[in-house]
C-alpha positions as CSV (number, residue, x, y, z in Angstrom):
1,M,98.1,128.0,86.3
2,K,98.5,124.9,84.1
3,S,95.4,123.1,82.6
4,T,95.0,119.4,83.2
5,Q,95.7,118.8,79.5
6,E,99.1,120.5,79.9
7,I,99.9,118.5,83.1
8,T,98.8,115.3,81.4
9,H,101.1,116.1,78.5
10,E,104.0,116.7,80.8
11,V,103.2,113.5,82.8
12,Q,103.4,111.5,79.6
13,E,106.7,113.1,78.6
14,L,108.4,112.8,82.0
15,G,107.0,109.3,82.6
16,R,108.5,107.7,79.4
17,W,111.0,105.8,81.5
18,I,108.3,103.9,83.4
19,P,107.4,101.3,80.7
20,A,111.3,100.8,80.3
21,V,111.8,100.1,84.0
22,R,108.8,97.6,84.0
23,E,110.3,95.8,81.0
24,Q,113.8,95.6,82.4
25,V,112.5,94.3,85.8
26,A,110.2,91.7,84.0
27,H,113.3,90.2,82.4
28,V,114.4,89.1,85.9
29,V,111.4,89.1,88.1
30,I,108.4,87.0,87.1
31,G,104.8,87.4,88.3
32,Q,105.3,90.5,90.6
33,K,104.0,93.3,88.4
34,Y,101.8,94.5,91.2
35,L,104.8,94.8,93.5
36,V,107.0,96.5,90.9
37,D,104.3,99.1,90.2
38,R,103.8,99.7,94.0
39,L,107.6,100.2,94.3
40,L,107.5,102.8,91.5
41,L,104.5,104.5,93.2
42,G,106.6,104.8,96.5
43,L,109.5,106.2,94.5
44,L,107.3,108.9,92.9
45,A,105.4,109.7,96.1
46,N,108.7,109.9,98.1
47,G,107.2,107.5,100.7
48,H,108.6,104.5,102.4
49,I,107.2,101.0,102.0
50,L,106.6,98.1,104.4
51,L,106.5,94.7,102.5
52,E,104.8,91.7,104.2
53,G,105.2,88.3,102.6
54,V,106.7,84.9,103.1
55,P,110.3,84.2,102.0
56,G,111.1,83.5,98.3
57,L,108.7,85.9,96.6
58,A,111.4,88.0,94.9
59,K,111.1,91.0,97.2
60,T,114.8,91.6,97.4
61,L,115.5,90.8,93.7
62,S,112.7,93.3,92.6
63,V,114.3,96.1,94.6
64,K,117.9,95.3,93.5
65,T,116.8,95.1,89.9
66,M,115.0,98.4,90.1
67,A,118.0,100.2,91.6
68,A,120.1,99.0,88.7
69,C,117.5,100.3,86.3
70,I,117.6,103.8,87.7
71,Q,121.2,103.9,88.5
72,T,121.0,104.4,92.3
73,G,122.7,103.0,95.1
74,F,121.3,99.8,96.8
75,Q,121.9,98.3,100.2
76,R,120.4,95.2,101.7
77,L,120.4,95.3,105.5
78,Q,119.7,92.0,107.2
79,F,118.1,92.7,110.6
80,T,119.1,90.4,113.4
81,P,118.5,90.4,117.2
82,D,122.2,91.5,117.9
83,L,122.2,94.4,115.5
84,L,123.2,97.8,116.9
85,P,122.1,101.3,115.7
86,A,125.7,102.0,114.8
87,D,125.6,99.1,112.3
88,L,123.0,101.1,110.3
89,I,123.9,104.8,110.7
90,G,127.7,104.6,111.4
91,T,129.9,105.6,114.4
92,L,132.9,107.5,115.5
93,I,136.2,105.7,115.3
94,Y,139.1,106.7,117.7
95,N,142.6,107.0,116.1
96,P,145.2,106.5,118.8
97,R,148.0,108.1,116.7
98,T,146.3,111.4,116.3
99,G,144.0,111.2,119.3
100,E,141.1,112.2,117.2
101,F,137.7,110.7,116.2
102,T,136.8,110.1,112.7
103,T,133.3,109.5,111.4
104,K,132.5,106.3,109.6
105,L,129.2,106.4,107.8
106,G,127.0,103.3,107.8
107,P,125.2,101.5,105.0
108,L,122.1,103.6,105.5
109,F,123.8,106.2,103.4
110,S,122.5,104.9,100.1
111,N,119.4,105.4,97.9
112,L,117.2,102.2,98.0
113,I,117.5,100.5,101.4
114,L,116.1,97.0,101.9
115,A,115.6,96.4,105.6
116,D,115.1,92.7,105.5
117,E,113.0,91.3,108.3
118,I,112.8,94.5,110.2
119,N,110.9,92.9,113.0
120,R,113.9,90.7,114.0
121,A,115.8,93.7,115.3
122,P,115.4,95.3,118.8
123,A,113.4,98.4,119.3
124,K,116.4,100.7,119.4
125,V,117.6,99.7,116.0
126,Q,114.0,100.1,114.6
127,S,113.8,103.5,116.1
128,A,117.3,104.6,114.6
129,L,116.0,103.5,111.1
130,L,112.6,105.1,111.5
131,E,114.1,108.4,112.7
132,A,116.3,108.5,109.6
133,M,113.2,107.8,107.5
134,Q,111.3,110.7,109.1
135,E,114.1,113.3,109.3
136,R,116.1,112.3,106.3
137,Q,119.2,112.9,108.3
138,V,121.4,111.2,110.8
139,T,123.4,112.5,113.8
140,I,126.7,110.9,114.8
141,G,128.3,112.5,117.6
142,K,127.9,116.2,117.2
143,E,127.7,116.1,113.4
144,T,124.5,115.9,111.4
145,F,124.6,114.2,108.0
146,M,121.9,114.5,105.4
147,L,120.9,111.2,103.7
148,D,121.2,110.9,99.9
149,E,118.4,111.6,97.6
150,P,116.4,109.7,96.4
151,F,116.1,107.9,99.7
152,L,113.6,105.1,100.0
153,V,113.4,102.4,102.7
154,L,111.6,99.2,101.9
155,A,111.3,97.1,105.0
156,T,110.2,93.5,104.9
157,Q,108.6,91.5,107.7
158,N,107.8,87.8,107.7
159,P,104.2,86.9,108.6
160,I,105.5,83.5,109.9
161,E,108.1,82.5,112.5
162,Q,107.1,85.1,115.0
163,E,109.4,83.6,117.6
164,G,112.3,85.8,118.4
165,T,110.8,88.9,116.7
166,Y,110.2,92.4,117.9
167,P,106.9,93.5,116.2
168,L,106.9,97.1,115.2
169,P,104.8,99.4,117.4
170,E,101.7,100.7,115.6
171,A,102.9,104.4,116.1
172,Q,106.1,103.5,114.3
173,V,104.4,101.5,111.5
174,D,102.5,104.8,110.8
175,R,105.8,106.2,109.4
176,F,105.5,104.0,106.4
177,M,103.4,105.5,103.6
178,L,102.4,102.1,102.2
179,K,102.1,98.6,103.5
180,I,102.0,96.0,100.6
181,V,101.1,92.3,101.1
182,V,103.1,90.4,98.6
183,S,101.2,87.2,97.5
184,Y,102.2,84.0,95.7
185,P,102.4,83.9,91.9
186,D,99.6,82.1,90.1
187,R,100.0,78.6,88.4
188,K,101.0,80.0,85.0
189,Q,103.6,82.3,86.6
190,E,105.0,79.5,88.7
191,R,105.5,77.4,85.6
192,E,107.4,80.3,83.9
193,I,109.5,80.6,87.1
194,L,110.3,77.0,86.8
195,E,111.3,77.3,83.1
196,R,113.4,80.4,83.5
197,M,114.9,80.2,86.9
198,S,115.6,76.6,87.5
199,K,119.3,77.0,86.6
200,T,122.5,77.0,88.6
201,S,123.3,80.5,87.5
202,S,121.5,83.4,89.1
203,A,118.7,85.2,87.4
204,E,120.7,88.5,87.2
205,A,123.6,86.6,85.6
206,A,121.2,85.2,82.9
207,H,120.2,88.8,82.0
208,S,122.2,92.0,82.4
209,I,120.0,94.9,83.5
210,L,120.2,98.0,81.3
211,P,120.0,101.4,83.1
212,V,117.2,103.3,81.6
213,M,117.1,106.5,83.4
214,Q,119.0,108.9,85.7
215,P,118.1,109.6,89.4
216,T,117.5,113.3,88.4
217,A,114.4,112.1,86.5
218,I,112.9,111.0,89.7
219,A,113.2,114.5,91.3
220,A,111.6,116.0,88.2
221,A,108.8,113.4,88.3
222,R,108.1,114.2,92.0
223,E,107.8,117.9,91.3
224,L,105.2,117.2,88.6
225,V,103.4,114.7,90.9
226,D,102.7,117.7,93.2
227,E,101.2,119.6,90.3
228,I,98.6,116.9,89.4
229,Y,95.2,118.3,89.6
230,M,92.8,117.0,92.4
231,D,89.3,118.2,92.4
232,A,87.6,119.4,95.6
233,K,85.2,116.5,95.5
234,I,88.1,114.1,95.5
235,K,89.7,115.9,98.5
236,D,86.4,115.5,100.4
237,Y,86.3,111.8,99.4
238,I,89.8,111.2,101.0
239,I,88.7,113.1,104.2
240,D,85.4,110.9,104.3
241,L,87.5,107.8,104.1
242,V,89.9,108.8,106.8
243,F,87.2,110.1,109.2
244,A,85.2,106.9,108.4
245,T,87.9,104.9,110.2
246,R,87.4,107.0,113.3
247,E,83.7,106.5,113.4
248,G,82.6,104.6,116.5
249,T,86.1,104.6,118.1
250,P,86.4,105.5,121.8
251,A,88.0,108.8,120.8
252,H,85.0,109.6,118.6
253,R,82.6,108.6,121.4
254,A,84.4,110.8,123.9
255,G,83.3,113.8,121.8
256,I,86.3,114.4,119.5
257,P,84.8,115.7,116.3
258,G,84.1,113.0,113.8
259,S,82.6,113.3,110.3
260,E,79.2,113.4,108.8
261,N,79.7,110.2,107.0
262,R,76.8,108.2,105.6
263,G,76.0,105.5,108.1
264,T,79.5,104.1,108.5
265,A,79.5,104.5,112.3
266,K,76.8,101.9,112.7
267,I,78.5,99.4,110.3
268,L,81.9,99.8,111.9
269,Q,80.7,100.1,115.6
270,G,82.9,98.2,117.9
271,L,85.5,97.2,115.2
272,I,88.1,100.0,115.4
273,Q,90.0,101.0,118.5
274,Y,92.0,103.8,116.8
275,G,91.4,105.2,113.3
276,A,93.8,106.6,110.8
277,S,95.9,109.6,111.7
278,P,96.2,112.9,109.7
279,R,99.3,111.4,108.1
280,A,97.0,109.0,106.4
281,T,95.2,111.9,104.8
282,I,98.5,113.4,103.5
283,N,99.8,110.0,102.2
284,L,96.5,109.1,100.6
285,T,96.6,112.4,98.7
286,I,100.1,112.1,97.5
287,A,99.8,108.3,96.7
288,A,96.7,109.0,94.7
289,K,98.5,111.7,92.6
290,A,101.5,109.3,92.1
291,N,99.0,106.6,90.9
292,A,97.6,109.0,88.4
293,F,101.2,109.8,87.2
294,L,101.8,106.0,86.7
295,D,98.6,105.9,84.6
296,G,99.8,108.9,82.5
297,R,97.1,111.3,83.7
298,G,97.5,114.8,85.0
299,Y,94.4,114.6,87.2
300,V,93.3,112.3,90.0
301,S,90.1,110.1,89.7
302,P,88.1,108.4,92.5
303,Q,89.6,105.2,91.3
304,D,93.2,106.4,92.0
305,V,92.1,106.9,95.6
306,K,90.4,103.5,95.8
307,D,93.6,101.9,94.2
308,V,95.9,103.1,96.9
309,A,93.6,103.3,100.0
310,M,94.1,99.7,101.1
311,M,97.9,100.2,101.2
312,V,97.8,103.5,102.9
313,L,95.2,102.6,105.5
314,R,95.6,98.9,106.3
315,H,98.5,99.4,108.9
316,R,96.9,102.5,110.4
317,V,93.6,101.0,111.5
318,I,93.9,99.3,114.9
319,L,91.2,96.8,115.6
320,T,89.3,96.2,118.9
321,Y,89.6,92.8,120.7
322,E,86.0,92.2,119.6
323,A,87.0,92.5,115.9
324,E,89.9,90.2,116.5
325,A,87.6,87.7,118.2
326,E,85.4,87.8,115.1
327,E,88.5,87.0,113.1
328,K,88.2,90.4,111.3
329,T,91.5,91.8,109.8
330,S,92.4,95.4,109.1
331,D,92.0,94.6,105.4
332,D,88.3,93.5,106.0
333,V,87.6,96.8,107.9
334,V,89.2,99.0,105.2
335,R,87.2,97.1,102.6
336,M,84.0,97.9,104.6
337,V,85.0,101.5,104.7
338,L,85.6,101.6,100.9
339,D,82.3,99.9,100.3
340,N,80.3,102.1,102.4
341,V,81.7,105.6,101.8
342,Q,80.0,107.3,98.9
343,V,82.2,107.8,95.8
344,P,82.0,111.2,94.2
């Protein structure tokens, strides 16, 4: 069994491409370092990401630039109310000359998929995408096709203009490992955007992206992420956080086993309708390991868990009507959990 020092050395060797990717993306994208790091985290953790933010915050540009850096395929899919599942996964085409059907694969067969404004598409299209995300395969007719690796879906949803949208059901949102809220740049970054981007030519034309790694490096990095050491106390801390979201919920009051958390039930009483699922426990563990990898360490610290907890839990905690009446958000409740669960 490898020591943490050996794993740390391997992490630093295999992660040499990370600073280079950050540098290349920074040439094109200004003020979204947090977003870029979270995209890298999703890539390492092999988890899909839900991005929420107003238009114009460089979400598409960040993903496209990163795809160019790691030499993978990129597809941007604009979701609209008239979109069909076949527009994503592909369909069978009839050839009248031969009397046979041939399969035409859809744009989902790529590596980095940007599903723009996913909440504008009807439920059957959302289901087709989410099934492909979960199973990593698509069935067209009688044939099953495996999706390319690496395969990462980054779905965006707009928090404004809710007219004509089909909000993702909570059970489907659970399929996303992370939910990232993309914020506005600060004043200094906005000035830099003005200086560099206020041109008639596009940002990408102004700077050619240099590929800095091969997709095979991602597979090797993911294998090492699985080997990153996590102490038993950190594992217990993750379970404490997840169980704290279930304290005081109707299911917990009905007698389904909860946790022995330190007083969180009283603090969260009446705020949470449904807590985080076991998928949250799995994703919190993998994301914490990926966060340690990004930091060049072969072991997980409590801070790694805290760094990713909001992104993993915010879309898995369903609030009560009482909490919404008090204008509480899921972020507020997750913050309360993090503040009140004892850190090892």
